N, C-alpha and C positions, 0 to 999 in steps of 0.2 A: 421527655426525658432527658436526662444532666444532657447538659450541653457539650460535646465533644469536640477536642482537639481537631481541625483539620489541618494535613500534611501536606504541602503545596508548594509547585513551581513557580514563581513570576516573571515575566520576562525582563530583564532590565534594560540591555541592551542591544542593538541589533549583529549576529554573528559577523564575524570576518572568518570565513574555514569554519575549521572546528566548530562545534559549539562548547565555551569555557564554562567556567566556575560567576564571572562574572556577566555574564550574559544570562544565564536562570540562576537564581535566586532562591534559596531553598529557604523556608518558613517553616512556622509552626505559628498557627489564628485560633482561636475560638469560631465556633459554626453557630452562627445568627438564629434566630429562632423562625421557625415557619411562618408563612401568612397564608391567608384564605386563595387556595388556587396553585398552590407552590408543594412540593413533597421535596421530601431531603433524602438524598440517591448515596447510598457507599458504593466505591469503586471496588471493584471488584480485580478486573484487568483493565489494565494501559494499553490500546494502542500505539505504537509506534511505526511511524511512516514516513517515506520521505517527505511529503506534503509540509507536516511538520515544521522539516524545513526552510518550506518555501514562506507559509506563513509566520517564522519570523524576520522575514526581508522585507524592504520597502516594495518590492517589485509588485506590481500590476496584478492579481488573480483574481479568477473566480469567489475568491470570497476575501474580504478586508484583511489586512497585515494583523496579528496579535497589536493590541498597544502597548507602548511600553507602562510598566507598573500593572497588567493586569494579568491574572492566571492563562497560564501559558494553556491555547487550545491542543485537544485533543478529546478522541474518541474511545468510548470505555465501555465494558460491561457492569454492570453495579444492581445491587441489590435494592429496593426501597425500604427504609426503615423509620418512617416519618410519612404521613402524609394526609393531608387534607387537598386531597385529588381524586376521585369518584375513578378516574381512568386509569390511577396509577396507585392499586394496594398496597398494602404494607408484605411485605415477604416476596413480592413481586421480580425477577430478570430483569431487565429493563436496557436498552440498549439505546446509547446517544452521545451527546456529547457532553462528559462528564469533565475534561479539563484535565490536567495532570496535577489532582489532587485526592485527597483522602473522601471527601464529602464534597456532594455538587447539591446545590438548589434547583430545583426543578421547577421554571418558570418557563411556559409558551412564550410570556411577551418579551423572555430577554432570551432565548437560546435558538442558535441560527439554525438548527430542524428539532423537531418533538421529538423526546424519548418515546421508543418503541417497548411495549412488555413485549417478550419472548415467551416463546410456547411452553406451555405446561400440561406434559410432558415434555423437557428439553431431546429433543433427537441428536442432540451431538453435546461432547463437553462446550463448557461456558467459550473458550478463548475461539474454538471455531467460528464460532459469531462475529469476530475480529478477522477472522482467515477466509476459510474457504467457504462458510458460510454466510461472510459480510460484504463489506465494499471492497476487497481486493478479489475476493473470490466473482465478485460480481463486474469486478472491470475487468477481469480476463474473460469472463464470461461474453459481455458485450463489445468489446476488442476483437476478438476474433469472428464474430458477427461482421463486424463492420470488415474487418482484415479478409471475409470470405474464402477463405484457400479452397480447394475446388482439388478433387482426386490425381492424383499425378503432380502433381504442386508442389514446390521449395517453400516453408516457413520457417524464420527465422524469428527467435525473441532471444533478445537481450535481459542481463541476469536476471535469467533465465532457472536459477537455483533458489529464486525470492517466492517472495508471496503470493506476486501477479503473473508471474513467469513462469512458474511451476504448474501452474494451472492451466495456463492459455495452451502451454504447448502439449499436453494432454490432449485437451478440447480440440485442438487444430489435430493432433494425431488420428483421432476418433472419426475425422473427418476422409483421411484415406491419403494424406500429405508426408513428405519428406521433414521433416521436423529437427530443425538444426537450433542446438541453444548453445550460447555465449555468456558462460559462466567465470567464478573466479576461483581458481583452484582443482588440481586435478582429484581431487575426493569429491567436490561436487558436480565435477564432468558424470564420472561414474558414477554416482546416483543417480543421474538426470537418463544417463542410458542404460544400464543394466536394469534398474526398479523401474524409472516412471517410464521408459517406453520411447523416449527419445532414439533417432537414427543418430546423431551425431553429436559432440559437445562442443565448440573452440575455450580453452582456457587463457581467458585475458589477461592470465599473467604471465604467458610465455612469450619470447620475445618475436618469433614467427607468429604470433595469433593471426595477421593480417592472410599471409602462406594457407595457411592451417584453413581459416575459413573460406578462400576459396577453394580449397581440393573437398571442403565438405558440399561445396556447391556448385559443385561443376556446371550444371546447369539456369546457374543466378539462380534469382530470389522475386518469390512471387508476390510473399506475403514478407513483410516486416513488422512483426508488433513491437515498438519502439520504447524500451524502459530508461536507455540509458545517455543517449545523446551521445556528444563529441565526438572521437576520432570513432568509436564503435559505430556510430551510426554513419559516419560520414562514407566508412569507406561499404558498408554494407550499400548507401542509395550508389554506391559507384555500381554497385551488381546487381542492380534491379532491370527487370524484366519489361518487356513491354506492356503496359496496362496494369505493373504492378500496384499494389496495393499498402499504401503504410498506416497503418494505426499508431497512432503517436500517445501514449498512454503517461510517456514521462520522461525525464528530463536529469537522472541523478546525479551523473557527473557536473553540471551545470552548479548546482544547487548553491553549495558551498562559495560560489563569486556571486551570485546575485547581489551582493552590497560593491563587489569590487570586479567594474568590467575593464580591467587590463587583463586580466588573467585569460579572457575569451576569446577564441581566435574565430571563429564561429564555421561554418559549415563549404568545401571548399569542391563537393559533388551536388551541391544540391539542385545543378543547371540536370543533373539525368531526371530529373520528376518531370522537367520539359521533355526529353530526348526519348525519353521513352513511355510518353503520354501516361503516366504513372498519378497517382491520386493520392495525398497526405492529408489524413484528417486526425484534428487533434479529438480527444473525448474527454469528459468530465463523468464519474460515476454518477454522480447525486442528480445528473439530469435527468434522471433514468428511474427518480426513485417510483413513478409507477409502476416498472415491472419489478421490482427487488425481489417481491411473491412468488412469481412468475419462475423467477431466476434460481433463486435459494430450492425452490420446492425440487427444479429440475439437477441442482447440486446437490443439493440430499440423497434425493435417489439414484442418482452414480456413486457417491460416498458408501449407499448400504446395497448394492449391487456391488461394491467392487472394480470398479472400471474407473477410479477414479484414488488417489492418495494424495496424502499432503504432509508437510512438515513444521513444524514451529520451534522457534526458538522460545523460551520464558524462564525470564529473569525475576527472581523474587527481589521483591523490597521496590516501592516508592522512591527511594531516594538516587537507586541505580538507573533512572529513567534519563538524567541526559548522557551518561555516557554510555551507556547501550545502540541510542540514538546515535551517537558517534560513529560505535560498533556497528552498527547497521546499512547507516549511510558507505561506511568503507569494505562493505561485503564480508565482516567477518560471522553475523549471523546467516544462518540457515530458513527457510521458509519463512514464514508470520513469527513477525517477532514483537513477543506481549511482555506488561511486568505487570505480575502479579501482585497487589495492592495490599490486598485482603482476602481473608477466605468466607464464603457462605455463613 
């Protein structure tokens, strides 16, 4: 095939605060010919996640930072358009680290995680494999398992209208617990309570969100599914019950400050983990790869039977990825945020 032009973003600077034009550089470059053991994948949908912001920083993480000058790292769903690999046939839909680019050379020797071929026929639309049937849905499932909410307990989840939080709250509710979400805006809170079955939702934009959260958790907090960190996490820690469990999935409120620690005040109520004999456990979804098939099967069954719902924000055009990531990090999107790069 004729060599296509690859549209992509390269990381040029470690951002301070919101990601600017000088941090991610838009480029158009020719795609190199593939060799033996390689396949050419065209990205169809790109996942935008808080962890993208972590990878841009210098902070020690579960995966090395993106090197300056490299294509920005990102997970995507794509379609194989050329192949010299028997396991990645032309036409197949695949999931993997496509990067923030339209075309990716799939070579297991240089990719963090090998590409996975999606089932045929597809049990759900392609973007779902970046959300409810992908890493965010799996994160919600694992975090709820770790928190182990029991009937009659109170389960609090921050960033509750997001891709992970909205699924986690629904899964917890199915265990017979009181589910309290924390989200940004009255519209999001209304959706969580009236349509997704949450018992209560606290608008973090409200000036009296602390008092509202106290009223929504009159018997304290038994499980905190933490996605936000900062003052919200600190206040929840102050309401933990004896033997409470904290499943630490993310700290989204802090990611913009990872290259400038002067604005980070830390947690004042962390001593409550000791006083309440509580446990806090961080988890990363890629540590559970061996369970992906099992968990996706359970989530797909829940979708099919109607006991699980999900939201998506789909933005058209790879060139909009940077601004859309900033919007997602500030809570301006709802549910799973993806960019549509191309059509199958």
